[in-house]
C-alpha positions as CSV (number, residue, x, y, z in Angstrom):
1,M,31.2,127.2,68.4
2,R,31.6,125.3,71.7
3,V,32.2,128.5,73.9
4,E,30.4,129.5,76.9
5,I,29.6,133.1,78.6
6,A,31.6,132.5,81.8
7,G,30.3,135.7,83.3
8,T,28.4,139.0,82.6
9,G,28.2,142.5,84.3
10,R,26.4,145.8,84.0
11,A,26.9,149.5,84.9
12,L,24.6,152.4,85.1
13,P,25.0,156.1,85.9
14,A,24.1,157.3,89.2
15,A,21.3,159.5,88.0
16,I,17.8,158.0,87.2
17,V,15.6,160.6,85.2
18,S,11.7,159.9,85.0
19,S,9.8,161.0,82.1
20,A,7.8,163.0,84.5
21,E,11.0,165.2,85.1
22,I,11.4,165.4,81.3
23,D,7.8,166.4,81.1
24,R,8.4,169.3,83.7
25,R,11.7,170.4,81.9
26,L,10.1,170.6,78.2
27,G,7.0,172.4,79.6
28,L,4.8,169.2,78.3
29,P,1.7,167.9,79.9
30,P,2.1,165.7,82.8
31,G,2.5,161.9,81.3
32,R,3.1,163.2,77.9
33,I,6.7,161.7,77.4
34,E,5.8,158.2,79.0
35,A,2.7,158.2,76.6
36,L,4.7,158.9,73.3
37,T,7.5,156.5,74.2
38,G,6.2,153.6,76.8
39,V,9.5,154.5,79.0
40,A,8.8,155.6,82.2
41,S,12.8,156.0,83.5
42,R,16.2,155.7,82.2
43,A,19.6,156.3,83.6
44,V,21.7,159.4,82.3
45,C,25.3,160.2,82.7
46,G,26.3,163.2,84.6
47,G,29.9,163.3,85.7
48,E,30.3,159.6,84.4
49,S,32.2,158.9,81.1
50,Q,31.5,155.9,78.7
51,I,34.9,154.5,79.8
52,D,34.1,154.7,83.3
53,L,30.7,152.7,82.9
54,A,32.7,150.2,80.2
55,A,35.3,149.5,83.0
56,A,32.7,149.0,85.6
57,A,30.5,146.4,83.6
58,A,33.9,144.7,82.6
59,R,35.2,144.3,86.3
60,A,31.8,143.0,87.1
61,A,31.9,140.4,84.4
62,I,35.4,139.3,85.2
63,D,34.4,138.7,88.9
64,D,31.2,136.9,87.8
65,A,33.4,134.5,85.6
66,G,35.7,134.2,88.6
67,I,39.0,134.6,86.5
68,D,41.9,136.4,86.8
69,A,42.2,139.2,84.4
70,A,45.4,138.1,83.3
71,R,43.7,135.4,81.4
72,I,41.9,137.7,79.0
73,G,43.7,137.6,75.9
74,L,41.1,139.5,73.8
75,I,39.0,142.7,74.5
76,I,36.3,143.7,72.2
77,G,34.6,147.0,72.2
78,A,31.1,146.8,70.6
79,S,29.5,150.1,71.3
80,A,27.3,151.9,68.4
81,V,28.8,155.1,69.4
82,P,32.5,155.3,70.1
83,Y,34.2,157.2,72.8
84,Q,35.9,159.1,69.8
85,P,36.5,157.8,66.1
86,I,40.2,157.2,66.3
87,P,41.7,155.3,68.0
88,A,39.4,152.6,69.2
89,T,37.6,152.5,72.4
90,A,38.9,149.2,73.7
91,P,42.4,149.8,74.2
92,L,41.3,152.4,76.6
93,V,39.1,150.1,78.7
94,M,41.9,147.7,78.6
95,A,44.1,150.2,80.4
96,R,41.6,151.1,82.7
97,L,41.1,147.4,83.5
98,G,45.1,147.5,84.5
99,L,45.9,144.7,82.3
100,A,49.7,144.4,81.3
101,E,50.8,145.9,78.3
102,G,50.5,143.7,75.1
103,Q,48.7,141.1,77.1
104,A,45.7,141.2,74.9
105,A,44.3,142.3,71.5
106,A,41.8,145.1,71.9
107,F,39.7,146.5,69.0
108,D,36.3,147.6,68.3
109,V,33.4,146.3,66.0
110,N,30.1,147.9,65.1
111,S,26.9,147.2,63.9
112,T,25.0,149.7,65.6
113,C,22.4,148.1,67.9
114,L,23.4,144.6,67.1
115,S,27.4,145.2,68.0
116,F,27.6,143.1,71.0
117,L,26.1,140.0,69.0
118,T,28.9,140.7,66.5
119,G,31.5,141.1,69.1
120,L,30.5,138.0,70.8
121,E,30.8,135.8,67.3
122,V,34.1,137.4,66.4
123,A,35.3,136.6,69.9
124,A,34.2,133.0,69.5
125,R,35.7,132.8,66.3
126,M,39.1,133.9,67.7
127,L,39.2,132.2,71.0
128,E,42.0,129.8,71.3
129,G,42.0,129.5,75.0
130,G,42.1,131.6,78.0
131,A,39.1,134.4,77.6
132,A,37.8,136.9,75.6
133,L,36.1,140.1,77.1
134,V,33.2,141.9,75.0
135,F,31.6,145.2,76.4
136,S,29.3,147.6,75.1
137,A,28.9,151.0,76.8
138,E,26.7,153.6,75.4
139,L,25.9,157.5,76.3
140,A,22.5,157.2,74.4
141,S,21.5,160.4,76.2
142,R,23.8,162.5,73.8
143,A,23.2,164.1,70.6
144,L,19.2,163.5,71.1
145,P,16.7,165.9,69.2
146,W,14.8,167.0,72.2
147,D,13.4,170.2,70.6
148,S,12.3,168.5,67.3
149,A,11.3,165.0,68.2
150,P,10.8,164.3,72.1
151,E,9.0,161.2,71.0
152,I,12.5,159.8,69.8
153,A,14.7,161.4,72.3
154,G,12.7,160.2,75.3
155,L,13.2,156.4,74.3
156,F,16.9,156.4,74.9
157,G,19.0,155.6,78.1
158,D,22.6,155.3,79.2
159,G,24.4,151.9,80.5
160,A,26.9,149.6,79.7
161,A,27.3,145.8,80.1
162,A,30.1,143.2,79.4
163,A,30.4,139.5,79.2
164,V,33.4,137.0,79.4
165,L,33.6,134.2,76.8
166,R,35.8,131.1,77.0
167,P,36.0,127.5,75.8
168,A,33.1,125.4,77.1
169,P,34.6,122.6,79.6
170,P,34.4,119.1,78.5
171,G,30.7,117.7,79.0
172,S,29.0,120.9,79.0
173,T,26.0,121.7,76.5
174,A,27.1,125.4,76.3
175,R,27.9,126.5,72.8
176,I,26.6,129.0,70.2
177,V,24.3,127.0,67.9
178,A,23.5,129.6,65.1
179,S,24.2,133.0,64.3
180,L,22.4,135.0,61.3
181,M,22.4,138.7,60.1
182,R,20.8,140.2,57.3
183,S,21.0,143.6,56.1
184,Y,18.5,145.9,54.2
185,P,20.6,149.1,53.0
186,A,17.3,150.6,51.3
187,A,16.6,152.0,54.9
188,W,20.0,153.3,55.3
189,G,19.0,156.5,55.8
190,A,15.8,155.8,58.1
191,C,18.1,156.3,61.4
192,G,21.5,157.5,62.1
193,I,23.9,160.4,63.1
194,G,25.2,162.1,59.9
195,A,28.1,164.2,61.4
196,G,31.3,163.0,63.4
197,G,32.8,160.9,60.4
198,T,33.9,162.1,56.6
199,R,30.5,162.8,55.6
200,F,30.3,166.4,56.7
201,S,33.5,168.5,56.9
202,L,33.5,170.6,60.1
203,A,36.1,172.9,58.4
204,D,34.3,173.2,54.9
205,D,30.9,173.1,56.0
206,S,30.1,173.7,59.6
207,D,26.3,174.4,59.4
208,A,25.9,171.0,57.4
209,F,28.0,169.2,60.0
210,H,26.0,170.8,63.2
211,A,22.6,170.6,61.3
212,N,23.4,166.6,61.2
213,A,25.2,166.2,64.5
214,L,21.8,164.9,66.5
215,F,20.3,161.5,65.9
216,S,17.2,161.2,63.8
217,M,15.0,158.4,63.0
218,D,12.1,157.5,60.7
219,G,9.9,155.0,63.1
220,K,7.4,154.7,60.5
221,E,9.9,153.3,57.8
222,L,11.6,151.1,60.4
223,F,8.3,149.7,61.6
224,R,7.4,149.0,57.7
225,L,10.7,147.1,57.0
226,A,10.5,145.2,60.2
227,S,6.9,144.2,59.4
228,R,7.9,142.8,56.0
229,H,10.8,140.9,56.8
230,F,11.7,140.3,60.6
231,G,9.1,137.3,60.9
232,G,10.7,135.3,58.0
233,F,14.2,136.5,59.4
234,V,13.5,134.6,62.9
235,T,12.1,131.7,61.2
236,D,15.3,131.3,59.1
237,L,17.4,131.6,62.3
238,L,15.5,128.8,64.1
239,A,15.9,126.6,61.1
240,H,19.7,127.2,61.3
241,A,19.5,126.3,64.9
242,G,17.3,123.2,64.5
243,W,14.9,124.2,67.2
244,R,11.1,124.6,67.0
245,R,9.7,128.1,68.2
246,D,8.3,126.3,71.5
247,E,11.6,125.0,72.4
248,V,13.0,128.2,73.2
249,D,13.5,129.2,77.0
250,L,14.1,132.5,76.6
251,V,14.2,135.5,74.3
252,I,16.6,138.4,74.9
253,P,16.0,141.0,72.4
254,H,17.3,144.5,71.7
255,Q,15.2,146.8,73.7
256,A,14.2,149.3,71.1
257,S,11.1,150.7,73.0
258,P,8.2,149.0,74.7
259,A,5.8,149.2,71.6
260,A,8.5,147.7,69.5
261,L,8.9,144.6,71.9
262,E,5.2,144.3,72.0
263,H,5.1,144.1,68.3
264,M,7.9,141.5,67.9
265,I,6.1,139.2,70.1
266,R,3.2,139.5,67.9
267,Q,5.2,139.1,64.8
268,T,7.2,136.1,66.0
269,G,4.8,134.2,68.0
270,F,6.9,133.6,71.2
271,A,5.1,133.4,74.4
272,P,5.1,136.9,76.0
273,D,6.5,135.3,79.4
274,R,9.7,133.9,77.5
275,V,10.5,137.5,76.3
276,M,12.7,139.6,78.3
277,R,11.3,143.3,78.2
278,I,13.0,146.1,80.2
279,A,12.8,148.9,77.8
280,A,10.2,150.8,80.3
281,H,12.6,151.2,83.0
282,Y,16.0,151.5,81.2
283,G,15.1,152.9,77.8
284,N,16.8,152.1,74.7
285,Q,20.6,151.3,75.4
286,I,21.5,151.0,71.8
287,A,24.3,148.1,71.7
288,A,24.5,147.7,75.5
289,S,20.6,146.8,75.9
290,I,21.2,143.1,74.8
291,P,24.2,142.3,77.4
292,F,22.3,144.3,79.9
293,T,19.5,142.3,79.6
294,L,21.5,139.2,79.5
295,D,23.2,140.3,82.7
296,L,19.6,140.8,84.1
297,A,18.3,137.4,83.4
298,R,21.3,135.6,84.7
299,R,21.3,137.4,88.0
300,N,17.6,137.0,88.7
301,G,17.4,133.3,87.9
302,Q,15.5,133.7,84.4
303,L,18.6,132.3,82.8
304,R,19.9,129.1,83.8
305,P,22.6,126.4,82.4
306,G,21.2,124.0,79.9
307,M,18.7,126.9,78.4
308,R,17.8,127.4,74.9
309,V,18.3,131.3,74.7
310,L,17.5,133.6,71.4
311,F,19.2,136.8,71.3
312,L,17.2,139.2,68.6
313,G,17.5,142.6,67.3
314,T,17.6,145.1,64.4
315,S,20.2,147.7,64.1
316,A,20.5,151.0,61.9
317,G,21.6,150.1,58.3
318,V,19.3,148.5,58.5
319,S,20.2,145.0,59.7
320,F,18.3,142.0,61.7
321,G,20.4,139.9,63.9
322,G,20.2,136.8,66.0
323,M,22.0,134.4,67.6
324,A,21.0,130.9,69.2
325,V,22.8,130.0,72.3
326,M,22.9,126.9,74.7
327,T,23.7,128.1,78.0
């Protein structure tokens, strides 16, 4: 797919919360949350909404691409958790950006932490000219089990990021070389939020609804599954791309946790200096973590035209996903 990522942008809420502050709030010994999670700080929304973050990231991506917003004919919302169940979040972001009524198609996709990669591939397949906007915005600080599992709650942070996609110009090397996703639903129940859909009825069983309204995760089960299958998945993705491991210039992974990133490096054999790691300072931003890291890499000069880039991640469900991109 001969398309290029023409611009990226990211947004954070104003408040940065350190793990030391959380220790004090929970009455834990100093250093406890950071020792449990590896995360020193994360951004947390106060007055900002998910739409505020999404629109700010989208505007930054449009400005970075240097295009008129009137060229955007497709907007894909790619967040793990939507603003509300119905309708989709993307039309509301379209309105916030001031796009004309009927100018674009706007809808959501959801593959939890891998949603941005799914949105990018859908956009690339639908692109017929003009430009597409893909955004991921997450208020990951909501619905966390601070009382029962602070070692899980402390992993997450809020944030948003977006990318503008357009056809690659003649002579450009930019393209999506390969994309791959595999799912392992045997671990479907290892990670998620049960309430909010049709599974639990607030009217018929409010106790069950509220009992399943917080995020839960079986980290050991997810670790076991990734240990068995993720290395082979990456090998197969590289084979689809026709790339050797040492030809990959930069790996941009989902920022699940600092410990998960170190395990991924050991498991996949990539040189540590070629793997972007930001989880210690931003936390796990769910679907926003890959595009957020992408924007950081582009703006600090780690990602340049002509590079071979590998996006990698895991998601609840459980799925592994990856995309090989020439910039």
